[in-house]
N, C-alpha and C positions, 0 to 999 in steps of 0.2 A: 619606664616608658609606657604610655597609655596604650591599651589594647585597641586595635582597629576594629571598628564595627561595620560589618559588611551586610547587615540586614537591610532589606528594602522596605520602604513604606508601602502599605497595602495598595494605594492608588498607583504608585510607581510600578509595583510588581504587576498589577493588572494591565497597565499600559504596555509593559514589556511583553507579557504573554499575548496580548491582543496583536501586537506587532508581529510576533512569530506566527500567529494564526493567519495573518493576511499575506505572508510571504509567498504562498502558492495561490495564485488567482483561481477563482471558481472555475473558469473555463479550462484550466489545466488539470482539473481533478481527474486522477487516474487511479481508481480503486484497485488495489492488488488482491490476489487470492481468489478471484472469481472462477467459476467452473468454465472450462474451455470446451466449446462445442467439439464433438468428435471424440472426447475422452470417454472412458468407460464409467458409466454411472454406478453408484452403489445399487444393490438389488432392490431396495425399497422404492427407488425413484424410477424404475423401469416400468414400461407397460405390462399389463397382466398377460400371462400365457394361458390361452384358452385350451390348449391341447396337452396339458400336463399329464403324463401317464400315471396310472395308479400303481404303486409299488407292489411287487410280488411278496407274499407273506406265507409262512408255513401254516399257521393256525387260521386257515381260510374261514372256518365256521364261525370264528369270533367276529368277523367283519359284517356288520349290519348296515352300515352307511359307508360310502367311499372314504369319509374322513377317518374311519377306524383303521383302514389299511395304512394310512400315513402314520398314525400313532403307533400301531403295532409294529411297523417296520423299524422304527427307532428303538422300540423295546426289544425286539428280537435281536437287533444288532448288538445290544448290550447284554443279551442273555437274561432279560428280565421277563417274567411272565406277568400278564395283567391279573388283577384281582378278580375273585369270583363276582358274579352278579349280585347286586344288593337285593334283599328280600323286598317284596312288593310294598310292605308298609313303609319301609325307609324310602323307597323310590317315589311313592305318591306324595309323601310329605316333602321330600326334596324338590320334586318337580312343581308342586303347587306353590311352594314358597318362591321358587324362581320365576314362575310364570305369573302368579297373582300377587305375591308379596304377603300372603296370609296363610294360615294353617288350613288343611283340609278338614272337613267334619268327619266324625267317626263313621257316619253313614257312607260318605264318599269313599273312605278307606276300605270299608268292608265290601262295598260293591266292587271295587277294583280287585281286591284280594280274591273274591269269590267268582270273578269273571274267568271262566275256563276257556274262552275263545282264543285262538292264536293271534287275534288282533287286539288283545286287551290293552296293550301299551299304546297302540295307535289310536284307539278310541279315547283313551284318557287324554293323550296329548292334544288331539283334535278338540276335545271338550274344553281343555284349558285355554287353547288359543282362540276359541270362539267366544269366550266369556268377556263381558265388558271390564271385568277385573284385570284382564291381561293388559289392556291399554293403560290402566291406572298405574300398574307396576312398571311397565316399560317407560312410560312418560317420566316417572320420577328419575330414572337414570339419565334420560336426555336433558331434563331440567338441570341436572347437576352440571353438565358441560355448557349449558346455555346461560349460566349464572343467573337463573331465574330468582326473582324476589318480588314481593308486593310493595317494596319501598325503595327509595332512591339510594340510600347509603349516605356516607359523609356525615357531617355534623347534624344537619336538619333531619335527614332520613325520612323525608316526606312520603306519604302514601301514594302509590300508583293505582288509582281506582279501577283502571280498565285492563290492567295487564293480565288478570286472571283469564281473559279470553285466550291468550297465548297458551296458557297451561291446558285449557280445555281443547284447544286446537291440537296440541301434541297428543293428548289422550285419544282423541278421535282418529288422528293419523295412524297410530299404532293399531287401534281396534279395527279400522277399515283396511289395514295393510296397504296404506298408501305407498306406492313405489318410492324407494328411498331417493332415487334421483330427482323425482318431482318434489319430494320433501325438502331436499337441499335447495333446489331452485326457488321454491316459494319463500324459504327463509332468507335467502341472500338477495333475491330480486323480485319478490312477489308483486311489489308495487309497480315495477316496470313491465313485467311480463303479463300480469293479469290485473290491471288497475281497476277493473269494474267488479272484481270478485272480493267480497269482504273476507273470505277465508284466506286468500292470498295476502291481503293487507295485514290481517292478524298474524300470519306466519312470520312476517318481518319483525315481530316482537323479539326474535332471536337476536337481532342487532340492537333493538331498543332496550334489551335487558341490562345494558352496561350500568354500573354504579355511576351516579351523577350527583352534582351539587348545584342546587337551584340558586344559591347565593354567591356563585363565582363572580368575582369582580373583574377578572381579566378574561374576557371571552375569546380573545385571540389565543391565549394559552389553552383555554377549554377546547377550542376547535382542534388543536393539536393533540390534546389528551384523548378526545373522542376518536380521532383518526388512528392513533396508536392502539387504542383498545380494539377497534374493529379489525385492524390489520393482524394483531397478535392473536386474537380470538379465532378468527377464521383460519389462520395458518395452523394453529395448534389443534383445533377441533376437527377440521376436515383433512388436513394434510399431515398431521402428526409431526410438525416441523417447528422448531423454536426460532421462528423468524425474528422475534423480538430482540434476539441477541445482536442483530445487525442494526439496531436503531441508532446506536452511537458510534459504531465502528464496524469494519468488516468482521463477519462471523469468524471466531477464532478456531472453530473446529469444522464447520460445514463450508462448502464452497459457495457462500452467499455473501455478496458485497453490500455495503451500506447503501450504495446507489440502487441496487436491486430491491432493497427493503422499501425505499420510498417509491420506486416504480410500482410495487405491489400495493402500497398505500394509496396510490393515485386512483385506484378503483373506487375508493371510498371518499374521495375529496369533496364530493358534492352531496354527501349523505347527511340528511337532517331527519327530523321526525315531527309528527303531529299526534296529539293525544285526544283530539276532538272530532274524529271522523265518524260519520253516522254508519251504523251497521245495517241500516235499512237500504233496500234496493227496490226497483220496479214499482209495483202497485203500492206496496207498503210505504215506501218513501213518499210517493205522490200523495197518498192519503194523509200521512203525517204532516207534510209541508202545507197542505191545504188547511188542515185543522189549526196548525200553528199560525198561519196567516190570519185566520179569523181571530185568534186570541190576541195577536199583535195589533190588529186593527182596533179591537175593542179596548185595548189597554194602552194605546200609544200615548195618550195625554198623561196618564198616571206615570208611566215609565219615564217619560220625558221630564216630568217634575222631579221624580226621584233622582234621575241622573244629574239634573241641574244642581240639586242640593249636594250631591257627592262630588261633583266635578272639581271644585276648588281643592278639596282634600286629596282627590286622586292625582290631580296635576302636581300638587306639592310632593306627594309620595314618589311620583315618577321623576320629578326633578331631582329629588334627593337621591333616588336610585341612580339616575344618570350621572350625577356628580361623583358617585362612588366608583364608577368604572375608570379603568386606566385610559389615558388619552387616546391610544390607538383604537380602543373599543368605542369610545365616544365618537370618534371620527366617522366610523362606519355607520353608526346609528343615526347620526345627525344629517347624513347626506340625504338629499331629496331622492325619492324613489327612482326618478328618471336617471339619476347619476350613479346609482349603485351598480357595481359589478358583481360577479358571482360570489366573490369573497365577502363583500359588504352584505349581500343578501343573506348569507349564512349567519353572519353576526347579528343582523337586524332580526332575523327570524328567531334566533336563539334568545334575544332579549325579550321578545314577546312571551316566550315560555317562562322566563324568570319573573315576569310580572303577574303570573297567575295568582289568584287570591287577593289581588289588589282591592277588589270591591269589599271583601271581608275586612281587610286591614283598614280601609277608609271608614267603614261602619264603626269599627272599634274606636278609631280616633275621634270620630264625630260624637260618639256616645260620651266620651270623657271631656271633650273640649268645647262642644257647642250643644248643650242639652236641649235648647229650644229648637234648633235645626233638626236634632235627632228625633224629637217628638213629632215634628211634621213628617219626617221621613218614615217613622213607624206608622203614623196615621195613614199615609199613602200606601204603605204596605198592607194595611188591613183592607183598604179599598181594593187593592190588587187581588187579594185572596177571593173576593166575591166573584172573580172571573175564572176561578180554578176549574169550573165545570167545562169551560171552553178549551182549556189547555190540554193538549194530548199528553199521554203518559210518556215520560222520558225513556227512550229506548237504551240509554247509555251511550257509550262511545267506544271507538277502537283506537288503540295506541298503535301507530304504524310508522314505518320508515317512509320518507318521501325525499324527493329532490326538488330543488327550487328553480329549475330551468334547464335547458339543454346544454348550457355552457358551464363547465366546472371550474372551481377556483384552482389556481396553479398549485402544483405540488413541487416542493424543492427539497433537495438534500439538506439536512441540517448539520451544521458543524457540531460534532459531539452530541447530536440529538437535541441541542438547545433551540427552542422554538423560535427565538428572535435572532438566530445566527444563520440565516439561509445562505445556501450556496447555489448551485445551478438548478434550473427547473428540469423535471423529468416527466415523461409521459407514462401512462399505464403500461405495465409489462410484467412478465413472470420471470422469476429467477432462472437462469440457464440450467441450474442443477435439476430443475423439475421437468423441463421440456426443451426440445429444440425450437419449438414455435413460441418464442417468448412474446411476440406481439399478437394480440388478439383483435379480430374485427369488431369494431364498436359502432353501433348504429344509434345515434341520439334520437329521442322523440321530442314532441313539442314541449314536454314538461320535465324531461329527464335526460341525463347524459348517456344512458345506456351502458355505462361502464360495468355496473354490477351484473347486468344480464350477460355480458361477455364472460365475466369471471364465473358466474354460476354455470353457464353452459360448459365451460372448460373443466370445472371441478368434477363433472360426471361424464366427461367425454372419454372415448377409448384411449386418447393420448395420455390420460392421467390415471395411473393405477393406484395412486396413494389413497384417494377418497374411499374406495372400496376396501382396500387393505386395512386402513386405519379403523373404519367402522366395524368391520368383521372382527378384527383383533380385539376391539373393545367389547364386543358382544361375547367373544370367547372368554375374555377375562371376567366378565360378569357371571358366567356360569361356573368357571373353574378357579376363580380366585386370582389368577394371573393370566396375562395375555401371552400369546405365542411370542410377541415382543413385549417383555415385561414392562418397559417404559411406554405405556400406551399413548402418550402424547409426544414421544420423541423417537422418531424412526431414523435419526441421523447417527453420526459417529459417537456422539455423547450418550446415546441411548444404549439399552441392552441389546445384545445380539439375539436374533430370533432362535428359539429352540428348534423350530420345525418350519423353516421358510417355505418348503414345498407345500405343506399343509395349508398355510395361510394363503398362498397363491391359489391353491385348489378351491378353498372355500370362497375366496373373493371372486374368482372367475365364475364359479357356479352361482354366486349371489347375483352377479350382473346378468348372466345368461338366464336366470330365473326371473328376470324382470325387476331386479332390485327388491325382491319380496323378503321382508324381515321375518314374517311368519314361516316362510319356507326354510330360511336359515335356522330359525329356532327349532323347528320341527326336526331337522336333520340332527341337530345337537342333542335334543331331548331323547331321541330314539336311538342314538348311537350306543354301541357297547361301551365306548369310553365313558359316557355319562352314566351308564347304568351300573358301573362297578361299585362294589362295596367300599366303604371308607375306613375299614379296620386298619389300624396301624401295622406296618410291616417294617422290618429292617432290610433296606435295599442299599447296600454299600455303593453300588454303581451309580445310583441316583438318589442320594439321601434326602434331597429337597422335593422329590416327586415332580420335577420339572417335566418329565416325560409322561406323566399321568399313568402310572401303574396302579393307582387307586384313585377313588374320588376324594378330592381334598375337603376336609371339614372346614366349615366357615361359620363365623358368628353372624347372627342375624344383624342386618343393618338397623339403624335407629327406627325407621318407618316400619320395617317388617316386625320389629319387636313390639312397638306400640299397637299396630293394627292387629297383630296376632293375639295380643292380650285382650283387645276389645272383642275380637271374633270369638275367642275362647270363652269369654265371660257372657257372651250373648248380647253385648251392648252395641256392637258395631252398627252404625247407621250408614247404609249404603246409598244414600242420596248422591247423585253424581253431578258435577259441574257447578258453575255459578261462582259468585264472589267468595273470597276466603272467609273462614270462620275463626272465632276466637275462643278456644276452650279455656277453662279456668287455669290460672297459674298460681304458684305459691305466693302467699301474702307478702313474703319478704323479697320477692323477685323485683328488681329495680327497673327493668326495661330501659337501661341507659339513662336513668334519671327522668324518664318520661312515662311513668306508670299509667297516667291517664290515657296514653296512646292505646293501651290494651283494654278495650271495652268488651268484657266477656259476653259472648253471644247469649241473647235472652232465651232462645229455644234450647232446652237441655239436649235435644237430639243432636244439635250442632256440636256439642261437646265431644261427641263420640263418632264423628265422621273420620274418614281415613286421613292419615297424616298429610297426604298429598294436598288436602284442602285447607290445612291450617295456615293461617296468615304467616308469611315469611317476612319478618321484620329484619332487614339486612344486618343491622348493628346489634340486635338483641334477639337471638333466636329462641324458639320455644324450648324451655329448659330441658325436658326429658330427651328431646331429639339432639340437642347440643351435647348432652352428657355422653351419648352413644355415637359420637363422631359423625354428626350430620355433614352435609356438603356445604361448606361455607360459600355463599354466592358472591363474594367479593371478586372472584375470578373463576374461570372454568375449573371444575372439579372433576378430575378424570378417574380417580380411583379412591374408594372409601378407605380411610385409615381404620385400623383395628388396634385400639389401645386397650390396656387393662388398667383401670384406675379405681381408686377407692370410691369416688363419687358414683360410679356405675353400680357397685354393690349397694351402696347406701340409698341410691335412688329407687332400687327395687325393694329393698328391705324396709326402709323407713318412710317411704312416700305414702301419704294418705291417699293419693290418687291410685297407686298400684294396689294398696290395701283394699280400696273400694272395689276395684275390678276383681280382686280375689274373693271378696264377699259375694259379688254377683256370680262369679264362677262357681263358688260353693253352693249358692242357691240353685243354680242351673243343674249342677250334678245331683243334688238331693231330689230335685223335681223329676229328673229324667231317670235316675237309678232306683228311686224308691227308698224304703227305710233300711235296707240291708247295707251295713257299712262295707262289707266286702264288695258288693256291687258298686257302691259309691267310689271306692278306691279304683276299681277297674275303670269306671267311667271317666274319672279324672285323668287317668293315664291315657285313655283313648283320645280324649279331647286335646291334651297337651303334647303327647308323644306319639300318637297314632299307633299305640300298641297297648297290651295289657301288662301289668306288673308280673314279675316272677314271684314265686312263693317266698323267696328270701326277702325281696323288696316289700312285699305285703306284710310280712312279719315285723319288719323294722318300722313300717308306717303305723301299724297298730300299737306298737310300743311307744311310738312318738305321740299318738293320740292319747294314750293313757297318761303319759307324763304331762302333756299339755292340758289335759282335763283337770288334773290335780292343781296345776299352776293357775288355770282360769278360775277354778273354784275359790282358791285363796284370794285372787284379785276381786272376785265378785263379793266375797265376804267383807272386803275393805271398801266396798261401794265403788269400785272402778267399773267404767263402762265396758261392756263386752262387745266385741266385734262379731256380730252374728251373720249367718248367711242371709242373703236377700230373700225375703218371703218367709223367713222363719216365724212360726207362730200363727200363720194364716191357715185357716181351715181349708183343706183341698176342695171341699164341697163348695165353699164360698167362691174360691177361685174359678171353679167351673161355672158357677152361676153368673159371675161377672163376664166370663167369656161368652156365655150363652146370651146374655143381655146385649153385648156389643154385636154379636152376629145377627141377632134379631133386629136391632136398631140400625146398624150401619153395614151389615153384610160383611163383616170382617172381625178378627180378633183385636182386642185392645193392645197397644204397645205397652211397654213397662211403665211409662210415665202416666198414661191414662189409667192403667190398673192401680198404680200407687195413689193417684189423685182420688179415685173412687173409693179405695180402701180408707184413705184418710177421711173422706167425707162420711163413710159409714161409721168409722170410729167416733167422729165428732157427734154424729146423731145418736149413737149408743150412749155417749157420755151425757148428752142432754136428756135422754130418756131416764137415765139412772138418777140424774139430779132433780128431775121434775117431781113436784109434789104429788102425793097419791091422788088418783082420779083426774090429774091434769093430762092433757093431750098435747105434748110439744109438737111444734111444726117440724115435719120431717123433710122439708125442702121440696116436697112434691116431685122430686126426680128419682127417688129410690125405687127400684123395681120391687113389686110385691113379693117376688119369689126369693129375694135375697135375705139370707139370715144374718145374724150378728157376726162380727169379726172375732169370734172367740178363738183362743189359742187351741191348736191341735195337740194331741198327745204325741210324744215323740222323745227324742234325746233331750237330756237336760240342757239348760242354757250353757253350762260349762262345757259339755261335750260338743255342742254345736259350735261354740266359739273355738274349741280346739280343732274342729274340722276346718274352719277358716284358716287357722294357722298352718294346718297341713297343706292346704291348697296353696297358700301364700308361699310356703317353702318350696313346693314343686315348681312354682313360677320362677323361682330364683335359681333353679338348677341349670347346669350347662346343657343338659339334654333338651331343655326348652329353648335356651338362648342361642343354640347352635343348630345348623342343619348338617346332616350326615349323609 
C-alpha cells in the first residue's frame, strides 16, 4: 500500500500560516505580560533615593569618601579586611592610565612621590582632571557605546567625512565637564532644542553613528532598520534595558510588551539626517555666503555648461537607480512634493542621500563613453579654476540629525517584527515598567515633531532613575573592571544582580545632586580608599572573585592605552588634538577588506604617532594593532571591553616592525636621558615603563640578558645582518646640541625628531659630497648649513652589538605583563 504524503507545498504552507496570522484582527490585539501599574517595580526601575543613609562601619578611619563606607560595610559583614594602600608609584601610574589613557612620566611620578603635603593625592587628581588628555581618554569610552566610526559599514563601507566633529564634541564635553543631563539632551534632541547652535547639531551624531548602507534598494525596509537601531541603542545606552527583545514578541523576562516597544520607537519615527549643514554662524556665515555669491555669479555660465554636459548621464544614472528600488519605494519617490505625506518625505529624503557621488560617477562614465564631451567638460573645468581666488575656503560640514516637518510618519506594531506586516498604529509612549507617566507632553515645532525633545527631557528627569544609575555603574566598571551591576547594559531580570545596590543609588543620587558633573564623580572614585588599595593577590574564601573590592583589581591595558603608552614611552607621541582622522601605516599584507587603496597613509609622519582616538575607524576593517587587543567593534554599542589572551597579541608585540621601531625610539630616549651608564639606563627604562626602579635581582638578570644578546647580535652582524640600533645612535652629542641651538636661534624652539633627522640626513649627504669631491674642489653645501655645525661623525660609546642588545632589552620589557597591565 503506498505511503501517504502529508507534506505541504511551500506556497500552500505560507498561505495557511498567513491565514492563521489574520485570525486575530489588529484592533483586537491584546499583548499579555505587561507591567501592571501599581505593582512593585524592581529596584533598578524606581526613582533615586536622595536621602540614603551612610552605613555605620567599624574602621571609620578608612573612609575617605562616602562611597568607602558602603564598600567597607559589605566587607565587614563578611569579615573581610580591605587591602593596604597602594604605594604612590603604583597609584599615580594607575590613576594616570585611568584618567588620561597613557603612562605618567618619571618626572611626574617623582614629583608625586616626593610631595609631602597632606593634599598630595588631591593635587594629583585635580591635575589629571584638568588636562585635555582627560577628555581624550573619557571620550574613547563614550565613543564605544555610541558605535562611533568614520565609515558607514555594510558592503560599501563609505567614508563619513564630517563625523569626526562628533568625536571632538565628545572630547570637549568631558574636558569642559559639560553636565551629563545637558550632554544627553544634546545627543538625543540637539537639533530640536538648540537648532541654531552648531555644537548641539554635531551632538546628534550619537544617533547618526548607526551603521548604514548607501546602496539599499528597499528604503521602506531601511526606514524600519533605522528606527529599530535608534530604539535599541537609546534603550541600552541610557536605560540599561534590552528593549530590542520586544521587537518581535512580548519580552520573555521583562514586563515589556511588543506594543510598548513600538510606542517607544514612535519617538524616532520622524528622525532623518543631513550631512551637509554649515558649521558657520552669524558674521562668519554672512561673509562666507557673500563671497560664495560672488564666485557663483562669476562662474554661472561655466557651471551651467558643465551641468548641461553631465545632465544626460546623471539623468540616466538616476533613472537606473530608481528602477532598482522596490515598487513601494518608487511610489514614495515619484510623488509630487505637494502630495508627499510624512512617510513619503522620509523615503524621498533618504533617496537624496543615496545619490551622493552621482557627479563623480557621471564624470567617470563620460570619460569612458564620450571622450569628446569629456574633453569639453575638462576644458570648462580649467576655466573654472581661474576663479578659485574668488571662491571662499570650504569650512566643511556637519553631520546632524534632522526632522522633515512637524508631522511624523505613523508607527505601527509589526507582526513578528516583519516590516511589511503592520498591525495597529501606536503613539509615542514609555513602557509601564519604567514609569507611571507613560505618556509624555510633546510640543511640535515648525520643522520638527518635538518627540525626541520629550524623550530627552524624561531621560534626565527625577521620574527616571535609570539614566543616572546606568551611567554611574558604567563609570564604576571602567575604574574597577566590573560594574556594581556586572551586566552594564542590562539592569533587568536577565542581568546580573547588583553587588551593592545601596552604593550605586548613593553614587547616582550624588551625581545628580552635584549637577550631573562627571569630573566630580571621577574625583570621588579616584580619591577613595577603595580605589587606593593595593592590588596584591590574596586568598579570600568569602569573596574569591573580589566582587566586594577587598583589593584593587588588576586589569590589562585596553588597545588604545597600550598603543598610546608605547608612543608616549618612546617619546614619539604627537599630541595634536582634534580634526579629521589620520591614517598611520599598516602592514603591507593587511587587506582592508579587499580595498587597500582606501587606507592612504597620512603624508605627515607626525600623524602616524597621534593618539589612537584620532586613527581612522574603518568599520569593517579596523586598524590591526587595535583589533588584536580587543578594540570596541562599532557595529553596535560596545559596553565593556573584552579581555582575551591570544597568540596574535604576543606576536604583535614581539614580531611587529612597528613595535620594534617604537622600542628603538625608547632605547634612544633612555640612552639620551640616562647617559652612558648601563645601570642608569636600566633604571631609566624601568622608570619610564613601570614607574619604579628595578630591584637588584632584576638588574642582575637584565645585565645577563644584555651579555647574551650582545653575543647573539655580534654573530648576526658578522653574517651581515642589519642591527636594530637605538634611535640617534652614532650621532655626536655636540652635533645634536648644535642642531638644537640652530633651531632655537632660527625658530625660537627645539626641532622635533623629524626635523632633526632631516637635518642630520642633509649633513650626512653634504659630508659624503665633500669626501667624494676632487682635491681643491669646493662642493656646494646647499647654503643652509649653519657655520657652527660639525660633521655627523659617530661618537665613542658601546659597540654596535651592545647597542642593538639594549634595543632587545627594551623591546622585551615592553612585552612584559607589568607594562601591559595596570595594578
